[in-house]
C-alpha positions as CSV (number, residue, x, y, z in Angstrom):
1,X,-3.5,-26.6,-83.6
2,X,-4.4,-24.9,-80.3
3,X,-5.0,-28.2,-78.6
4,X,-1.4,-29.3,-79.5
5,X,0.0,-26.2,-77.8
6,X,-2.2,-26.8,-74.8
7,X,-1.2,-30.4,-74.6
8,X,2.5,-29.4,-74.9
9,X,2.1,-26.8,-72.1
10,X,0.3,-29.3,-69.9
11,X,3.0,-31.9,-70.3
12,X,5.7,-29.3,-69.7
13,X,4.0,-28.1,-66.4
14,X,3.6,-31.7,-65.2
15,X,7.2,-32.5,-65.9
16,X,8.4,-29.4,-64.1
17,X,6.2,-30.2,-61.1
18,X,7.4,-33.8,-60.9
19,X,11.0,-32.7,-61.1
20,X,10.5,-30.3,-58.2
21,X,8.9,-33.0,-56.0
22,X,11.7,-35.4,-56.8
23,X,14.4,-32.7,-56.0
24,X,12.8,-32.0,-52.6
25,X,12.8,-35.8,-51.8
26,X,16.4,-36.1,-53.0
27,X,17.4,-33.2,-50.7
28,X,15.9,-35.0,-47.7
29,X,17.4,-38.3,-48.7
30,X,20.8,-36.7,-49.2
31,X,20.7,-35.3,-45.7
32,X,20.2,-38.9,-44.4
33,X,22.9,-40.3,-46.7
34,X,25.4,-37.7,-45.4
35,X,25.7,-39.8,-42.3
36,X,26.4,-43.1,-44.2
37,X,29.2,-45.0,-42.7
38,X,29.7,-42.9,-39.6
39,X,29.8,-44.3,-36.1
40,X,28.7,-42.5,-32.9
41,X,29.7,-42.5,-29.3
42,X,26.1,-43.1,-28.2
43,X,22.5,-42.0,-28.5
44,X,23.4,-38.7,-26.7
45,X,26.0,-37.8,-29.2
46,X,25.2,-34.6,-31.1
47,X,26.1,-36.2,-34.4
48,X,23.7,-39.1,-33.7
49,X,20.9,-36.7,-32.8
50,X,21.3,-34.8,-36.1
51,X,21.3,-38.0,-38.0
52,X,18.1,-39.2,-36.2
53,X,16.4,-35.9,-36.9
54,X,17.2,-36.1,-40.6
55,X,15.9,-39.7,-40.7
56,X,12.7,-38.7,-38.8
57,X,12.0,-35.9,-41.2
58,X,12.6,-38.0,-44.3
59,X,10.5,-41.0,-43.0
60,X,7.6,-38.7,-41.9
61,X,7.4,-37.1,-45.4
62,X,7.7,-40.5,-47.1
63,X,4.9,-42.0,-44.9
64,X,2.7,-39.0,-45.6
65,X,3.3,-39.3,-49.3
66,X,2.8,-43.0,-49.6
67,X,0.0,-43.6,-47.1
68,X,-1.6,-40.2,-46.4
69,X,-0.9,-40.4,-42.7
70,X,0.7,-37.3,-41.2
71,X,3.0,-38.3,-38.3
72,X,4.9,-35.8,-36.2
73,X,8.7,-36.5,-36.5
74,X,9.2,-35.2,-33.0
75,X,7.1,-37.9,-31.4
76,X,8.6,-41.0,-32.9
77,X,12.3,-42.1,-33.3
78,X,13.7,-42.6,-36.8
79,X,13.8,-46.4,-36.3
80,X,10.1,-46.4,-35.1
81,X,9.1,-44.6,-38.3
82,X,11.0,-47.2,-40.3
83,X,9.1,-49.9,-38.5
84,X,5.8,-48.1,-38.8
85,X,6.3,-47.8,-42.6
86,X,7.0,-51.5,-42.9
87,X,3.8,-52.4,-40.9
88,X,1.7,-50.0,-43.1
89,X,3.0,-51.9,-46.2
90,X,1.7,-55.2,-44.7
91,X,-1.6,-54.0,-43.4
92,X,-4.9,-55.0,-44.9
93,X,-6.9,-52.3,-46.6
94,X,-9.7,-52.7,-44.1
95,X,-7.5,-52.2,-41.0
96,X,-7.1,-48.7,-39.6
97,X,-3.7,-47.1,-39.3
98,X,-4.4,-46.3,-35.6
99,X,-4.3,-50.0,-34.8
100,X,-0.6,-50.1,-35.7
101,X,0.3,-46.7,-34.2
102,X,-0.8,-47.9,-30.7
103,X,2.2,-50.2,-30.6
104,X,4.6,-47.3,-30.6
105,X,5.0,-45.1,-27.6
106,X,5.2,-41.4,-28.4
107,X,8.2,-39.6,-27.2
108,X,7.6,-36.3,-25.4
């Protein structure tokens, strides 16, 4: 009987933990989707900069979660991070991640 309660408590804890992780991811994704359909004057526009920062943060977290590679969102543009993720998806398991990161110049 005790093992049933233990199993129930373990499943409940796992469910709550998964829900919290998903809600944090949805928060980051909702920050990116808030800019959906907007147009910008240029790359120097403050609205574009805030969109790019939201995209950078979301993509850096997603790459870290999927591939275990911690990238600084300040050093890569949002579109570079999108391209890095797509290259990581196509890489062979024997290839190092650094081989792909050399292609992207880091921004100061």
